[in-house]
PyMOL Python script that loads the backbone (N, CA, C, O; Angstrom):
from pymol import cmd

cmd.read_pdbstr("""\
ATOM      1  N   MET A   1     194.895 154.181 -40.601  1.00  0.00           N
ATOM      2  CA  MET A   1     193.568 153.992 -40.434  1.00  0.00           C
ATOM      3  C   MET A   1     192.953 154.769 -39.449  1.00  0.00           C
ATOM      4  O   MET A   1     193.733 155.533 -38.879  1.00  0.00           O
ATOM      5  N   ILE A   2     191.803 154.805 -39.081  1.00  0.00           N
ATOM      6  CA  ILE A   2     191.212 155.530 -37.782  1.00  0.00           C
ATOM      7  C   ILE A   2     190.145 154.304 -37.249  1.00  0.00           C
ATOM      8  O   ILE A   2     189.387 153.602 -37.919  1.00  0.00           O
ATOM      9  N   GLU A   3     190.381 154.328 -35.836  1.00  0.00           N
ATOM     10  CA  GLU A   3     189.334 153.913 -34.907  1.00  0.00           C
ATOM     11  C   GLU A   3     188.291 154.539 -34.221  1.00  0.00           C
ATOM     12  O   GLU A   3     188.605 155.099 -33.171  1.00  0.00           O
ATOM     13  N   LEU A   4     187.197 154.572 -34.551  1.00  0.00           N
ATOM     14  CA  LEU A   4     186.431 155.241 -33.244  1.00  0.00           C
ATOM     15  C   LEU A   4     186.154 154.186 -32.312  1.00  0.00           C
ATOM     16  O   LEU A   4     185.341 153.333 -32.669  1.00  0.00           O
ATOM     17  N   LEU A   5     186.746 154.082 -31.050  1.00  0.00           N
ATOM     18  CA  LEU A   5     186.693 153.576 -29.855  1.00  0.00           C
ATOM     19  C   LEU A   5     185.532 154.044 -28.989  1.00  0.00           C
ATOM     20  O   LEU A   5     185.447 155.232 -28.679  1.00  0.00           O
ATOM     21  N   PHE A   6     184.481 152.990 -28.521  1.00  0.00           N
ATOM     22  CA  PHE A   6     183.847 153.517 -27.499  1.00  0.00           C
ATOM     23  C   PHE A   6     183.478 152.575 -26.577  1.00  0.00           C
ATOM     24  O   PHE A   6     183.623 151.391 -26.882  1.00  0.00           O
ATOM     25  N   VAL A   7     183.028 152.873 -25.505  1.00  0.00           N
ATOM     26  CA  VAL A   7     182.541 151.877 -24.162  1.00  0.00           C
ATOM     27  C   VAL A   7     181.022 151.614 -24.391  1.00  0.00           C
ATOM     28  O   VAL A   7     180.273 152.590 -24.358  1.00  0.00           O
ATOM     29  N   ALA A   8     180.682 150.795 -24.544  1.00  0.00           N
ATOM     30  CA  ALA A   8     179.075 150.395 -24.507  1.00  0.00           C
ATOM     31  C   ALA A   8     178.601 149.555 -23.409  1.00  0.00           C
ATOM     32  O   ALA A   8     178.934 148.370 -23.392  1.00  0.00           O
ATOM     33  N   CYS A   9     177.651 150.180 -22.235  1.00  0.00           N
ATOM     34  CA  CYS A   9     177.335 149.496 -21.337  1.00  0.00           C
ATOM     35  C   CYS A   9     175.934 148.765 -21.838  1.00  0.00           C
ATOM     36  O   CYS A   9     175.486 148.870 -22.980  1.00  0.00           O
ATOM     37  N   LEU A  10     175.388 148.080 -20.873  1.00  0.00           N
ATOM     38  CA  LEU A  10     174.123 147.596 -20.766  1.00  0.00           C
ATOM     39  C   LEU A  10     173.267 148.539 -20.219  1.00  0.00           C
ATOM     40  O   LEU A  10     173.688 148.818 -19.096  1.00  0.00           O
ATOM     41  N   SER A  11     172.203 149.196 -20.503  1.00  0.00           N
ATOM     42  CA  SER A  11     171.305 149.737 -19.989  1.00  0.00           C
ATOM     43  C   SER A  11     170.356 148.958 -18.382  1.00  0.00           C
ATOM     44  O   SER A  11     170.057 149.545 -17.342  1.00  0.00           O
ATOM     45  N   THR A  12     170.222 148.174 -18.588  1.00  0.00           N
ATOM     46  CA  THR A  12     169.929 147.280 -17.342  1.00  0.00           C
ATOM     47  C   THR A  12     170.976 146.927 -16.339  1.00  0.00           C
ATOM     48  O   THR A  12     170.649 146.375 -15.288  1.00  0.00           O
ATOM     49  N   ALA A  13     172.095 147.187 -16.582  1.00  0.00           N
ATOM     50  CA  ALA A  13     173.289 146.853 -15.541  1.00  0.00           C
ATOM     51  C   ALA A  13     174.652 147.997 -15.907  1.00  0.00           C
ATOM     52  O   ALA A  13     175.793 147.655 -16.217  1.00  0.00           O
ATOM     53  N   PRO A  14     174.295 148.976 -15.808  1.00  0.00           N
ATOM     54  CA  PRO A  14     175.207 149.772 -15.942  1.00  0.00           C
ATOM     55  C   PRO A  14     176.860 149.414 -15.990  1.00  0.00           C
ATOM     56  O   PRO A  14     177.639 149.944 -16.782  1.00  0.00           O
ATOM     57  N   GLY A  15     177.207 148.467 -15.041  1.00  0.00           N
ATOM     58  CA  GLY A  15     178.250 148.220 -14.445  1.00  0.00           C
ATOM     59  C   GLY A  15     178.803 146.887 -15.670  1.00  0.00           C
ATOM     60  O   GLY A  15     179.908 146.347 -15.643  1.00  0.00           O
ATOM     61  N   THR A  16     177.959 146.666 -16.427  1.00  0.00           N
ATOM     62  CA  THR A  16     178.351 145.471 -17.355  1.00  0.00           C
ATOM     63  C   THR A  16     178.745 146.408 -18.846  1.00  0.00           C
ATOM     64  O   THR A  16     178.002 146.957 -19.659  1.00  0.00           O
ATOM     65  N   CYS A  17     179.949 146.319 -18.783  1.00  0.00           N
ATOM     66  CA  CYS A  17     180.460 147.493 -20.147  1.00  0.00           C
ATOM     67  C   CYS A  17     181.408 146.488 -20.983  1.00  0.00           C
ATOM     68  O   CYS A  17     181.909 145.424 -20.619  1.00  0.00           O
ATOM     69  N   ARG A  18     181.510 147.289 -22.449  1.00  0.00           N
ATOM     70  CA  ARG A  18     182.504 146.527 -23.271  1.00  0.00           C
ATOM     71  C   ARG A  18     183.110 147.153 -24.165  1.00  0.00           C
ATOM     72  O   ARG A  18     182.288 147.895 -24.703  1.00  0.00           O
ATOM     73  N   GLU A  19     184.366 147.293 -24.744  1.00  0.00           N
ATOM     74  CA  GLU A  19     184.876 147.816 -25.567  1.00  0.00           C
ATOM     75  C   GLU A  19     184.579 147.444 -26.970  1.00  0.00           C
ATOM     76  O   GLU A  19     184.603 146.239 -27.218  1.00  0.00           O
ATOM     77  N   ARG A  20     184.287 148.314 -27.985  1.00  0.00           N
ATOM     78  CA  ARG A  20     183.801 148.292 -29.286  1.00  0.00           C
ATOM     79  C   ARG A  20     184.358 149.471 -30.319  1.00  0.00           C
ATOM     80  O   ARG A  20     184.477 150.681 -30.127  1.00  0.00           O
ATOM     81  N   SER A  21     184.523 149.017 -30.972  1.00  0.00           N
ATOM     82  CA  SER A  21     185.185 149.987 -32.140  1.00  0.00           C
ATOM     83  C   SER A  21     184.691 149.821 -33.600  1.00  0.00           C
ATOM     84  O   SER A  21     184.435 148.755 -34.159  1.00  0.00           O
ATOM     85  N   LEU A  22     184.604 151.072 -34.116  1.00  0.00           N
ATOM     86  CA  LEU A  22     184.405 150.766 -35.677  1.00  0.00           C
ATOM     87  C   LEU A  22     185.618 151.451 -36.600  1.00  0.00           C
ATOM     88  O   LEU A  22     186.006 152.555 -36.218  1.00  0.00           O
ATOM     89  N   LEU A  23     186.129 150.983 -37.566  1.00  0.00           N
ATOM     90  CA  LEU A  23     187.019 151.001 -38.221  1.00  0.00           C
ATOM     91  C   LEU A  23     187.003 152.115 -39.514  1.00  0.00           C
ATOM     92  O   LEU A  23     185.940 152.230 -40.125  1.00  0.00           O
ATOM     93  N   TYR A  24     188.046 152.844 -39.887  1.00  0.00           N
ATOM     94  CA  TYR A  24     187.476 153.617 -41.107  1.00  0.00           C
ATOM     95  C   TYR A  24     189.047 153.635 -41.813  1.00  0.00           C
ATOM     96  O   TYR A  24     190.069 153.481 -41.144  1.00  0.00           O
ATOM     97  N   THR A  25     189.031 153.847 -43.242  1.00  0.00           N
ATOM     98  CA  THR A  25     190.135 153.511 -43.610  1.00  0.00           C
ATOM     99  C   THR A  25     190.503 154.965 -44.772  1.00  0.00           C
ATOM    100  O   THR A  25     191.555 155.147 -45.385  1.00  0.00           O
ATOM    101  N   ASP A  26     189.287 155.813 -44.787  1.00  0.00           N
ATOM    102  CA  ASP A  26     189.312 156.830 -45.883  1.00  0.00           C
ATOM    103  C   ASP A  26     189.015 158.127 -44.851  1.00  0.00           C
ATOM    104  O   ASP A  26     188.435 159.005 -45.490  1.00  0.00           O
ATOM    105  N   ILE A  27     189.257 158.549 -43.321  1.00  0.00           N
ATOM    106  CA  ILE A  27     189.190 159.751 -43.104  1.00  0.00           C
ATOM    107  C   ILE A  27     190.100 160.121 -42.000  1.00  0.00           C
ATOM    108  O   ILE A  27     190.863 159.295 -41.498  1.00  0.00           O
ATOM    109  N   THR A  28     190.048 161.032 -41.715  1.00  0.00           N
ATOM    110  CA  THR A  28     191.072 161.761 -40.732  1.00  0.00           C
ATOM    111  C   THR A  28     190.404 161.617 -39.513  1.00  0.00           C
ATOM    112  O   THR A  28     189.272 161.201 -39.266  1.00  0.00           O
ATOM    113  N   PRO A  29     191.618 162.180 -38.538  1.00  0.00           N
ATOM    114  CA  PRO A  29     190.662 161.961 -37.186  1.00  0.00           C
ATOM    115  C   PRO A  29     189.902 163.070 -36.742  1.00  0.00           C
ATOM    116  O   PRO A  29     189.199 162.978 -35.735  1.00  0.00           O
ATOM    117  N   MET A  30     189.988 164.183 -37.453  1.00  0.00           N
ATOM    118  CA  MET A  30     188.998 165.409 -37.651  1.00  0.00           C
ATOM    119  C   MET A  30     187.913 164.877 -37.761  1.00  0.00           C
ATOM    120  O   MET A  30     187.077 164.982 -36.863  1.00  0.00           O
ATOM    121  N   THR A  31     187.698 164.231 -38.813  1.00  0.00           N
ATOM    122  CA  THR A  31     186.593 163.742 -39.547  1.00  0.00           C
ATOM    123  C   THR A  31     185.845 162.711 -38.693  1.00  0.00           C
ATOM    124  O   THR A  31     184.623 162.720 -38.550  1.00  0.00           O
ATOM    125  N   CYS A  32     186.424 162.094 -38.307  1.00  0.00           N
ATOM    126  CA  CYS A  32     185.848 160.812 -37.103  1.00  0.00           C
ATOM    127  C   CYS A  32     185.474 161.616 -35.919  1.00  0.00           C
ATOM    128  O   CYS A  32     184.331 161.539 -35.466  1.00  0.00           O
ATOM    129  N   ALA A  33     186.160 162.201 -35.518  1.00  0.00           N
ATOM    130  CA  ALA A  33     185.541 163.047 -34.537  1.00  0.00           C
ATOM    131  C   ALA A  33     184.435 163.696 -34.614  1.00  0.00           C
ATOM    132  O   ALA A  33     183.471 163.203 -34.029  1.00  0.00           O
ATOM    133  N   MET A  34     184.271 164.876 -35.294  1.00  0.00           N
ATOM    134  CA  MET A  34     182.995 165.278 -36.037  1.00  0.00           C
ATOM    135  C   MET A  34     181.766 164.686 -36.662  1.00  0.00           C
ATOM    136  O   MET A  34     180.761 165.291 -37.036  1.00  0.00           O
ATOM    137  N   GLY A  35     182.081 163.076 -36.725  1.00  0.00           N
ATOM    138  CA  GLY A  35     181.122 162.231 -37.373  1.00  0.00           C
ATOM    139  C   GLY A  35     180.871 161.398 -36.441  1.00  0.00           C
ATOM    140  O   GLY A  35     180.212 160.434 -36.829  1.00  0.00           O
ATOM    141  N   ALA A  36     181.219 161.399 -35.060  1.00  0.00           N
ATOM    142  CA  ALA A  36     181.211 160.108 -33.991  1.00  0.00           C
ATOM    143  C   ALA A  36     179.985 160.218 -33.686  1.00  0.00           C
ATOM    144  O   ALA A  36     179.468 159.104 -33.602  1.00  0.00           O
ATOM    145  N   GLN A  37     179.124 161.239 -33.435  1.00  0.00           N
ATOM    146  CA  GLN A  37     178.111 161.474 -32.380  1.00  0.00           C
ATOM    147  C   GLN A  37     177.090 160.865 -33.494  1.00  0.00           C
ATOM    148  O   GLN A  37     176.473 159.882 -33.084  1.00  0.00           O
ATOM    149  N   PRO A  38     176.870 161.170 -34.500  1.00  0.00           N
ATOM    150  CA  PRO A  38     175.532 160.339 -35.634  1.00  0.00           C
ATOM    151  C   PRO A  38     175.774 158.934 -36.091  1.00  0.00           C
ATOM    152  O   PRO A  38     174.838 158.288 -36.562  1.00  0.00           O
ATOM    153  N   GLU A  39     177.088 158.373 -35.970  1.00  0.00           N
ATOM    154  CA  GLU A  39     177.751 156.781 -36.219  1.00  0.00           C
ATOM    155  C   GLU A  39     177.013 156.197 -34.945  1.00  0.00           C
ATOM    156  O   GLU A  39     176.189 155.283 -34.978  1.00  0.00           O
ATOM    157  N   LEU A  40     177.483 156.936 -33.714  1.00  0.00           N
ATOM    158  CA  LEU A  40     177.480 156.391 -32.664  1.00  0.00           C
ATOM    159  C   LEU A  40     175.713 156.221 -32.111  1.00  0.00           C
ATOM    160  O   LEU A  40     175.415 155.444 -31.204  1.00  0.00           O
ATOM    161  N   ALA A  41     174.916 156.889 -32.669  1.00  0.00           N
ATOM    162  CA  ALA A  41     173.556 156.755 -32.572  1.00  0.00           C
ATOM    163  C   ALA A  41     173.049 155.933 -33.209  1.00  0.00           C
ATOM    164  O   ALA A  41     172.020 155.370 -32.835  1.00  0.00           O
ATOM    165  N   LYS A  42     173.583 155.699 -34.198  1.00  0.00           N
ATOM    166  CA  LYS A  42     172.967 154.398 -35.304  1.00  0.00           C
ATOM    167  C   LYS A  42     173.551 153.250 -34.743  1.00  0.00           C
ATOM    168  O   LYS A  42     172.957 152.198 -34.980  1.00  0.00           O
ATOM    169  N   TRP A  43     174.651 153.185 -34.001  1.00  0.00           N
ATOM    170  CA  TRP A  43     175.228 151.933 -33.632  1.00  0.00           C
ATOM    171  C   TRP A  43     173.986 151.339 -32.382  1.00  0.00           C
ATOM    172  O   TRP A  43     173.686 150.167 -32.152  1.00  0.00           O
ATOM    173  N   VAL A  44     173.447 152.573 -31.735  1.00  0.00           N
ATOM    174  CA  VAL A  44     172.608 152.575 -30.424  1.00  0.00           C
ATOM    175  C   VAL A  44     171.494 152.415 -30.926  1.00  0.00           C
ATOM    176  O   VAL A  44     170.644 151.909 -30.193  1.00  0.00           O
ATOM    177  N   ALA A  45     171.046 152.841 -32.547  1.00  0.00           N
ATOM    178  CA  ALA A  45     169.410 152.321 -32.421  1.00  0.00           C
ATOM    179  C   ALA A  45     169.559 151.134 -32.825  1.00  0.00           C
ATOM    180  O   ALA A  45     168.444 150.619 -32.915  1.00  0.00           O
ATOM    181  N   THR A  46     170.545 150.277 -33.181  1.00  0.00           N
ATOM    182  CA  THR A  46     170.821 148.593 -33.721  1.00  0.00           C
ATOM    183  C   THR A  46     171.009 148.159 -32.641  1.00  0.00           C
ATOM    184  O   THR A  46     171.175 146.942 -32.730  1.00  0.00           O
ATOM    185  N   HIS A  47     171.080 148.526 -31.578  1.00  0.00           N
ATOM    186  CA  HIS A  47     171.922 147.806 -30.128  1.00  0.00           C
ATOM    187  C   HIS A  47     170.887 148.238 -29.051  1.00  0.00           C
ATOM    188  O   HIS A  47     171.414 148.849 -28.121  1.00  0.00           O
ATOM    189  N   PRO A  48     169.846 148.108 -28.972  1.00  0.00           N
ATOM    190  CA  PRO A  48     168.710 149.221 -28.136  1.00  0.00           C
ATOM    191  C   PRO A  48     168.731 149.038 -26.861  1.00  0.00           C
ATOM    192  O   PRO A  48     168.115 149.840 -26.159  1.00  0.00           O
ATOM    193  N   ASN A  49     169.633 147.649 -26.097  1.00  0.00           N
ATOM    194  CA  ASN A  49     169.867 147.245 -24.948  1.00  0.00           C
ATOM    195  C   ASN A  49     171.233 148.232 -24.158  1.00  0.00           C
ATOM    196  O   ASN A  49     171.495 148.272 -22.956  1.00  0.00           O
ATOM    197  N   TRP A  50     171.842 148.859 -25.138  1.00  0.00           N
ATOM    198  CA  TRP A  50     173.066 149.496 -24.684  1.00  0.00           C
ATOM    199  C   TRP A  50     173.280 151.073 -24.708  1.00  0.00           C
ATOM    200  O   TRP A  50     172.592 151.819 -25.405  1.00  0.00           O
ATOM    201  N   THR A  51     174.114 151.420 -24.030  1.00  0.00           N
ATOM    202  CA  THR A  51     174.064 152.730 -23.981  1.00  0.00           C
ATOM    203  C   THR A  51     175.756 153.016 -24.207  1.00  0.00           C
ATOM    204  O   THR A  51     176.621 152.202 -23.883  1.00  0.00           O
ATOM    205  N   ILE A  52     175.965 154.065 -24.700  1.00  0.00           N
ATOM    206  CA  ILE A  52     177.410 154.336 -25.063  1.00  0.00           C
ATOM    207  C   ILE A  52     178.106 155.373 -24.069  1.00  0.00           C
ATOM    208  O   ILE A  52     177.824 156.558 -24.246  1.00  0.00           O
ATOM    209  N   SER A  53     179.068 155.013 -22.947  1.00  0.00           N
ATOM    210  CA  SER A  53     179.453 155.669 -21.998  1.00  0.00           C
ATOM    211  C   SER A  53     180.535 157.009 -22.557  1.00  0.00           C
ATOM    212  O   SER A  53     180.415 158.227 -22.425  1.00  0.00           O
ATOM    213  N   ARG A  54     181.345 156.376 -23.058  1.00  0.00           N
ATOM    214  CA  ARG A  54     182.404 157.225 -23.753  1.00  0.00           C
ATOM    215  C   ARG A  54     183.129 156.910 -24.903  1.00  0.00           C
ATOM    216  O   ARG A  54     183.106 155.707 -25.162  1.00  0.00           O
ATOM    217  N   TRP A  55     183.724 157.561 -25.625  1.00  0.00           N
ATOM    218  CA  TRP A  55     184.420 157.420 -27.051  1.00  0.00           C
ATOM    219  C   TRP A  55     185.533 158.334 -27.418  1.00  0.00           C
ATOM    220  O   TRP A  55     185.637 159.487 -27.001  1.00  0.00           O
ATOM    221  N   LYS A  56     186.214 157.844 -28.085  1.00  0.00           N
ATOM    222  CA  LYS A  56     187.523 158.734 -28.626  1.00  0.00           C
ATOM    223  C   LYS A  56     187.779 158.221 -30.305  1.00  0.00           C
ATOM    224  O   LYS A  56     187.279 157.221 -30.821  1.00  0.00           O
ATOM    225  N   CYS A  57     188.481 158.979 -30.805  1.00  0.00           N
ATOM    226  CA  CYS A  57     188.761 158.706 -32.329  1.00  0.00           C
ATOM    227  C   CYS A  57     190.655 158.722 -32.410  1.00  0.00           C
ATOM    228  O   CYS A  57     191.463 159.544 -31.980  1.00  0.00           O
ATOM    229  N   GLN A  58     190.797 157.715 -32.991  1.00  0.00           N
ATOM    230  CA  GLN A  58     192.420 157.476 -32.591  1.00  0.00           C
ATOM    231  C   GLN A  58     192.872 156.858 -33.829  1.00  0.00           C
ATOM    232  O   GLN A  58     192.098 156.344 -34.635  1.00  0.00           O
ATOM    233  N   GLN A  59     194.290 156.922 -33.988  1.00  0.00           N
ATOM    234  CA  GLN A  59     194.954 156.106 -35.192  1.00  0.00           C
ATOM    235  C   GLN A  59     195.328 154.868 -34.372  1.00  0.00           C
ATOM    236  O   GLN A  59     195.728 154.818 -33.209  1.00  0.00           O
ATOM    237  N   VAL A  60     195.049 153.629 -35.475  1.00  0.00           N
ATOM    238  CA  VAL A  60     195.427 152.409 -35.333  1.00  0.00           C
ATOM    239  C   VAL A  60     196.680 152.250 -35.410  1.00  0.00           C
ATOM    240  O   VAL A  60     197.228 152.728 -36.403  1.00  0.00           O
ATOM    241  N   GLN A  61     197.505 151.547 -34.410  1.00  0.00           N
ATOM    242  CA  GLN A  61     198.375 151.412 -34.444  1.00  0.00           C
ATOM    243  C   GLN A  61     198.797 149.624 -35.007  1.00  0.00           C
ATOM    244  O   GLN A  61     198.549 148.513 -34.538  1.00  0.00           O
ATOM    245  N   THR A  62     199.481 150.085 -36.135  1.00  0.00           N
ATOM    246  CA  THR A  62     199.824 149.008 -37.024  1.00  0.00           C
ATOM    247  C   THR A  62     201.166 148.235 -36.886  1.00  0.00           C
ATOM    248  O   THR A  62     201.526 147.437 -37.752  1.00  0.00           O
ATOM    249  N   ALA A  63     201.813 148.469 -35.892  1.00  0.00           N
ATOM    250  CA  ALA A  63     202.848 147.811 -35.449  1.00  0.00           C
ATOM    251  C   ALA A  63     202.459 146.614 -34.591  1.00  0.00           C
ATOM    252  O   ALA A  63     201.524 146.587 -33.791  1.00  0.00           O
ATOM    253  N   GLU A  64     203.518 145.385 -34.940  1.00  0.00           N
ATOM    254  CA  GLU A  64     203.321 144.530 -34.046  1.00  0.00           C
ATOM    255  C   GLU A  64     203.353 144.455 -32.951  1.00  0.00           C
ATOM    256  O   GLU A  64     204.073 145.383 -32.583  1.00  0.00           O
ATOM    257  N   ARG A  65     202.856 143.653 -31.718  1.00  0.00           N
ATOM    258  CA  ARG A  65     203.086 143.743 -30.607  1.00  0.00           C
ATOM    259  C   ARG A  65     203.076 142.386 -30.100  1.00  0.00           C
ATOM    260  O   ARG A  65     202.205 141.580 -30.429  1.00  0.00           O
ATOM    261  N   ASP A  66     204.297 142.039 -29.080  1.00  0.00           N
ATOM    262  CA  ASP A  66     204.189 140.686 -28.384  1.00  0.00           C
ATOM    263  C   ASP A  66     202.615 140.608 -27.604  1.00  0.00           C
ATOM    264  O   ASP A  66     201.843 141.415 -27.088  1.00  0.00           O
ATOM    265  N   ALA A  67     202.649 139.421 -27.807  1.00  0.00           N
ATOM    266  CA  ALA A  67     201.378 138.635 -27.097  1.00  0.00           C
ATOM    267  C   ALA A  67     201.582 138.574 -25.821  1.00  0.00           C
ATOM    268  O   ALA A  67     200.757 138.027 -25.089  1.00  0.00           O
TER     269      ALA A  67
END
""", "prot")
cmd.dss("prot")
cmd.show_as("cartoon", "prot")
cmd.util.cbc("prot")
cmd.orient("prot")
């Protein structure tokens, strides 16, 4: 599973940021990287008060972790 992990910040308060992610089950990390900008543009179009400050594609770690 591939995760497009990004940080979204409020346009009116750039110091207010949150991590968000989109999960994909049927793509490679390279496909994620190549398609990230259009996907993020769609996300911003539906969340007009937010801007994307950074993003990355990564493999989702499925191993259990201690809480």
